[in-house]
C-alpha positions as CSV (number, residue, x, y, z in Angstrom):
1,M,-5.2,-31.3,22.5
2,A,-7.3,-28.4,21.6
3,E,-10.2,-30.6,20.9
4,T,-9.9,-32.2,24.0
5,N,-9.1,-29.0,26.0
6,T,-6.2,-30.8,27.9
7,A,-3.0,-29.1,28.9
8,I,0.2,-29.7,26.7
9,D,2.7,-31.9,28.3
10,A,5.9,-30.6,29.5
11,I,8.6,-30.7,27.1
12,D,11.1,-33.7,28.0
13,E,14.5,-31.6,28.8
14,S,16.4,-34.7,29.9
15,R,18.1,-35.3,26.7
16,F,19.5,-31.7,26.6
17,G,21.5,-32.0,29.7
18,V,24.4,-34.1,30.4
19,P,24.3,-36.2,33.6
20,D,27.1,-36.0,36.2
21,L,29.7,-38.6,35.7
22,E,29.8,-39.3,39.4
23,Q,25.9,-40.5,39.3
24,V,26.5,-42.9,36.3
25,D,26.6,-46.4,37.7
26,P,29.3,-48.2,35.7
27,K,27.8,-51.7,36.3
28,D,24.6,-50.7,34.3
29,P,25.6,-51.0,30.6
30,Q,22.3,-49.4,29.5
31,G,22.7,-46.2,31.5
32,T,26.4,-45.8,30.6
33,L,25.5,-46.0,27.0
34,K,22.6,-43.6,27.3
35,T,24.9,-41.2,29.1
36,L,27.6,-42.0,26.3
37,E,25.0,-40.8,23.6
38,L,23.9,-37.9,25.5
39,F,27.7,-36.8,25.5
40,E,28.1,-37.4,21.8
41,A,24.9,-35.6,20.9
42,Q,26.1,-32.8,22.9
43,L,29.6,-32.5,21.1
44,M,27.8,-32.9,17.7
45,F,25.5,-29.9,18.5
46,M,28.8,-27.9,19.7
47,D,30.9,-28.8,16.4
48,L,27.7,-27.6,14.5
49,R,27.2,-24.4,16.1
50,K,31.2,-24.0,16.1
51,H,31.0,-24.7,12.2
52,H,28.0,-22.3,11.5
53,L,29.8,-19.5,13.6
54,Q,32.8,-20.0,11.4
55,L,30.6,-19.7,8.1
56,A,29.0,-16.6,9.6
57,Q,32.5,-15.1,10.3
58,K,33.6,-15.8,6.9
59,Y,30.6,-15.1,4.6
60,A,28.3,-13.0,6.6
61,S,29.9,-9.5,6.1
62,G,30.3,-10.0,2.2
63,S,26.6,-11.0,2.2
64,L,25.6,-8.1,4.5
65,R,27.3,-5.7,2.3
66,Q,25.7,-7.2,-0.9
67,T,22.3,-7.1,0.5
68,S,23.0,-3.6,1.9
69,S,24.0,-2.6,-1.6
70,A,21.1,-4.0,-3.3
71,L,18.6,-2.3,-0.6
72,K,20.4,0.9,-1.4
73,Y,20.0,0.5,-5.0
74,A,16.4,-0.3,-4.6
75,S,15.7,2.8,-2.1
76,D,17.3,5.0,-4.6
77,E,15.4,3.7,-7.6
78,I,12.0,4.2,-5.6
79,G,13.1,7.4,-4.6
80,R,13.7,8.6,-8.5
81,K,10.5,7.0,-9.5
82,A,8.6,8.8,-6.8
83,T,10.2,12.2,-8.0
84,E,9.1,11.4,-11.6
85,L,5.8,10.5,-10.5
86,K,5.6,13.8,-8.3
87,K,6.7,15.9,-11.5
88,E,4.0,14.1,-13.7
89,T,1.3,14.6,-11.3
90,F,2.3,18.3,-10.9
91,E,2.2,18.6,-14.9
92,I,-1.0,16.8,-15.1
93,H,-2.7,19.1,-12.4
94,R,-1.1,22.2,-14.2
95,E,-2.6,21.1,-17.7
96,R,-6.0,20.2,-16.1
97,K,-6.1,23.6,-14.4
98,R,-5.1,25.4,-17.8
99,E,-7.9,23.3,-19.6
100,Q,-10.6,24.2,-16.7
101,T,-9.8,27.7,-17.1
102,Q,-10.3,27.6,-20.7
103,L,-13.5,25.7,-20.7
104,G,-14.7,28.1,-17.9
105,K,-14.2,31.0,-20.3
106,Q,-16.0,29.2,-22.8
107,I,-18.9,28.4,-20.4
108,K,-19.2,32.0,-19.3
109,D,-19.2,33.0,-23.0
110,L,-22.0,30.7,-23.7
111,E,-23.8,31.7,-20.5
112,E,-23.8,35.3,-21.8
113,T,-24.9,34.6,-25.2
114,W,-27.7,32.3,-23.8
115,N,-28.9,35.3,-21.4
116,E,-28.7,37.7,-24.4
117,E,-30.8,35.4,-26.6
118,T,-33.3,34.6,-23.7
119,E,-33.7,38.5,-23.3
120,R,-34.1,38.9,-26.8
121,V,-36.9,36.0,-26.9
122,N,-38.6,37.4,-24.0
123,N,-38.7,41.0,-25.8
124,L,-40.0,39.4,-28.9
125,I,-42.7,37.7,-26.8
126,K,-43.5,40.9,-25.2
127,A,-43.5,42.8,-28.3
128,I,-46.0,40.1,-30.1
129,A,-48.2,40.2,-26.9
130,T,-48.3,44.1,-27.2
131,K,-49.0,44.0,-31.0
132,K,-51.7,41.3,-30.6
133,S,-53.3,43.5,-28.0
134,E,-53.2,46.5,-30.2
135,I,-54.5,44.4,-33.0
136,Q,-57.4,43.3,-30.9
137,K,-58.2,46.6,-29.8
138,N,-58.3,48.0,-33.4
139,I,-60.4,45.2,-34.5
140,E,-62.9,45.9,-31.6
141,D,-62.8,49.9,-32.5
142,I,-63.3,49.0,-36.0
143,E,-66.3,46.6,-35.0
144,N,-67.9,49.3,-33.0
């Protein structure tokens, strides 16, 4: 129907209703038989609904309590797990912060040592350059 782009036929509701008994022609055996079959189908449907309602009244409340209890237990377990995970997460963050603080101090000490050593190297380079220039000057004085 979708391929041909045609409308869906209307649902035949004639079997859901029961015809009026006064409209049934007693001389037509096929029509009478069809009417009796419709009555029988309606009675079977009503019996089935009645049976389902009786089963629901008898067993539904216990099943509902059981399902409710299971859902409450699952909810409580999820709540407990969430609390445990939250505690573990806080502990992990606390440990990470402690480690980062400790590593930060070590990095600061290393930076200070690096700066001191760099300053010493620069002073040595300056001293060497000064001595070189003095030696060069002395050599020039000696040659002159």
